[in-house]
N, C-alpha and C positions, 0 to 999 in steps of 0.2 A: 075450631079451637076458640075456648071461651075468650081467653084474652092472650097478649103478648108480653107477659112477665116471664123472666128468665132468673132462676137461682143460679149464682156463681158464688161457689164456695172458695175460701181462701184468697179472696180478691184484694187483701192489703199486703199479700206476699208480692215477691219479686215479679213472677210472670202475671199473676192474676191482676196487680196494679197496673201493669202496661196493657193488658189485654182489655179491661173495661172501659176505659176512654175510648180506645180503638173502636170497640164494638158498639158503644153507644152512639159515636160519631157516624158509623157506617150503617146503623139500624135506627133510623130516626122514630120508628113507630113501636120500639121496644122498650121496655122498662126493665131495670136491673135491681134486683135485692142482692146485695153482697153480704154473705155470713162468714165472719172471721172471728177466730178465738182470741186474735192479737198476742199470740205467743211471742218469742223472741224475733220470729221471722217476719211477723206481721207488725206494719207500722201505719199508723192513720196518717202520717205526713205523705206516705206514697201516694194518697188519693185524695190531698185537699184540693186538687184541681176540681174535683167533682162536687164539692160543697156548693148548695143552691140548686145543683141540677135537679129539676122536678122529676126526671126518668129514673133517678137513682136513689136507692134506700139502703142504708148500713144498718146491719144488725150484729151486735156482739154475741157470739155463742159458739158452742162447741158441737161439731157434728157426732160427737159420742152421746149427745144428749138427744135420745129419740124424741122425746115428748115435744123438745123446742123444734124439731124438724116437722113434726107432724101438725104442730100448730102454725107454723109459717105457710105449709101447703094448704092448710084450710084457711088462712088469712088471704093469701096472695094467688091461689090456684095456678101454680106454675104451669107453663106450657114447655118449660125445658130445664134441663140442669147441667152446667159446665162445672165440672168438679176439680178444682186445683187443690183443694185443701190437703195438706200432707206434711209430715215430718220428713224433711228432706236432706239433713246433714249428715253424711256418712259417719263422721267422726263422733257426733253425739249419738248416733245409732249403736256404735261400738260401747259407748260409756253408759247408755240408757235405753236399752232396747225396748223396753217394755212400753214407753211411750209412742214408738213406732208401731208396735202391734196394735195398740188401742186406736189410735187415729187413722192409720191407714188401712187397717183391716176392718176393725169393729165400725169405726166412723163410715167408711164406703158402704159397708153392709147397710147400716142404718138408712143411708141416704137413698140407695137404689130400692131397698125393700119398701121404704115409705112411699117413693115414687110408683113404684109398681102397684101398690095397693090404691093409691089416689088415683091412678090413669087408667086401671084396668079392672074390669069384673072378674077376670080369672085368666088361665093360661090362653095365649093367643086371643084374647078377646078385649080390645081397647073400648073404652067409654067412648061413645060417639063424639062427645066434645072435646076428648083428647087424643083423637087421631091425629098422628104426626108428631106427638110429645116425644122428645128425645132426651137421653141420658148420655152425656159425653164425658168420658172419664180421661183424664190426662195423667199419663204415665210417663216412663223413662226408658232409655236403651240400657240402663244397668240392670234390668231384668234378664238380660240375655248373657250376662257374665262378662267375660273378657275374651279379647282377640289376640292372636299373634301378631306378626308383623304384616300379615296380609289378611285378606277376607273383609267382608261388611256384614252387619246385622241386616238381615230382611226379616219381613213379616213372618216367615217360615223358620226362623232361627229357634231351635230349643231353648227354653228358659233354663238358665243356669246362674241364678243369683248367688253372690259371694259375700254379701253383708247383710246385717239384720234390716238395714234400710231397703235393700234391693229385694230381699225376700219379702218384705212387708208389701212392698209394691207389687210384686209378682203375685202375691196372693190376692191382692185388690183386683188385679187384671182378671184373675180366673173367676173371681166372685162375678165381676161384670159380664163376662163371657158366659157364665152359668145362667144368667138371668135372661140372655138372649135364646139359648138353646133349650132352656127349661120352659120359660113362660112366653118367649115371643117377645120380650121387650125390644123397643127400639133404642139400641145402644150403640155406640162407637167408641173406639179407644184410639188415642194417639200416644205413640211412644217417641220421645224427643231426645236429641243429643244435648250436650251441655249448652246451656244458655248463658249469654254475657249481655251487658247493657245496662241502661239506667236502672235505678231503683233495686239492685241486688243488694242482699245482706252484706255488711262490712266484713264479716268473717270467711266469705267466699274468696277464691284465689285471686281474681283479677282486682276486686276492690281491696283485698288485703297488699297486693303488690304496690298499687297506688299509693294507700293510706301510708304503709311503712316506708316507702321510698320518699316521699316529701316530709315526713317527720324525722328522717335521718337515722331511722332504725334499721336492723339486720332484715332483709326480706327473706322469710322462710321458703325453703322449696324442699318437698319431699324427696328422699333418697338421692337418686343421681339426676333428677329432673326429666328423665327420659320417657315417663309415662304420656301417652297420647290419647288425646280427645278430639272429637269432631265438633267445632263450635259453630253455634247457631246464634244470630243476633236476635235479640228477643222479640222485635217488631216483626220479624219475618216468621218467627214462630206463631205470634198472634194471628197473622195472616192465615197460616196453615190450619190454625184450630178453628177459625172461622169457616173456612172452607169445609173442613170435615165435618163440622156440626151441622152445616146447611145442606152441604151435598154429598156426603159419604155415605156409603152403603150401609144399611143396618146390620149389625153383627160383625162389621169388619174393623181391622186393625191398620192404622197408616201410620208408618214412620216417618219423623220429620226431622231432618238433619242437614246441615249447611254445606256438605262436602267440603269442609274446613278442617282436615286434620292437622294439628299442630302439637307438638310436645311441650311440656311445661317450661323447658329451657328457653324455647322460642318464644313462648308468651312472654316470660320475664325480660328477656333481652329486647324485645320489641317494644314493650311498654317503657323499659329504662330508655331506650333511643327516642321514643317519643318526648318524654320528659326531659331529656338532656336537650332537645331542640325548643321544648316551650318554656320551661323554667330550669334553665341550667343552674347547676351547683358548682362549687370549687371542684368537684370530682364527677366522674360519671357515676350515674345512679348503680350502674352494673357492679361497682364495688361493694355496694351493700347487699349483694346476693349471698345467702348463708343456705347451706345444704343441712337439713335436720333428718332425724331419724324417720324412715319410712312408716306409714301406718300400717296396721295389720289387714291382709287381706287386699292390699291396694292392686286394683285391677290394672294390667298393663296398657291396654288399648281399647277404646271404643270407635267404632265408625258406623255410620249409618248409610244404608242404600235407600234414597228416598224415591227411587224411581216409580214407586205405586202412587204416591201422591201427586208427583210430577205428572204422570201420564194420565191417570185417571180423573184426577180434580183440577189440573192446570196450575198446581202450586209451583213458585220457583222462588229461591231465595234472592233477594236483591242486593244483600251485603256479603262481600267476601271478608275474611277476617281483618285484613289490611284496612279496609275502609271502616268496618264497624268498631274497630278497637279505637281508631282516632276519635269518633264520636263518643266513646263510651269514657277515654280518658279524660276528654274535656268535660263531660258531664260529672265526674266525680271531682275533677279539680274544682269546679264551682261549688260542689257540695263541701269539700273538705276546707277550702279557703273561706268559706261563707263566715 
């Protein structure tokens, strides 16, 4: 390999901004170039801890700009790509699906196609200096659709996306898969369950609950609050991504889930109980819970079977929901009270 510089896309977003500091610390001989468009979900304050780090370079740009990607590959001669960049908010995909098609499908195609042309002479034929160069695609369990009250998503679960967001992520997964089967590219894909933890965008469920609670507003919960998600603490996810990037088998998919199924009512009640203890008001925060009209196509339940990455790569989630949510609430209280 010519050098050890990795392109990370979307590194100013929630998961990417947790991943990059972790990755740099655990890989002291690696340099990272972070390419981020800084849309509503990307925030430079998420990565301010990296200012002055000589192994970190930030580039503001759009993965839909193919010329930019080609220029970056030529300048930095990347030995790997870890691709987080995506439009990811389901509600926004319902209102404006075109942005999701552009970024998640066209942007992913641009990245992997440029990487292929830079790393390979042709199908099944890597350039000698880029043997081992890998493209890691970060995806979601939402590509599998919805589950009833029982069962788990596995890597063999048929795709059945139900929103423009999940449909665009499913498309990007298939593009990456095709570059392995057609060209022999060294790719790996990880599909994760719902992440939570520091640096998540304010409009997401858990930050919204905390923010609305402490500001005395109604805490909005969709429908009857019975929708179930498998919750994964973001640092546990970062550890799984690094393992799959370094040790995962080429062409394989690994599901990363926390084995922490909780419905939205449990989430909001737990957070309110923590807040009642830490910063009690003159009433329980639970009194602010308000049920609002459900969103269209709201999947009932997601849950991941993470056996494959646990057994093959030795990954294990360190946090259960109850330990992770306490850390998360404290982090947001520091943010919102600042």
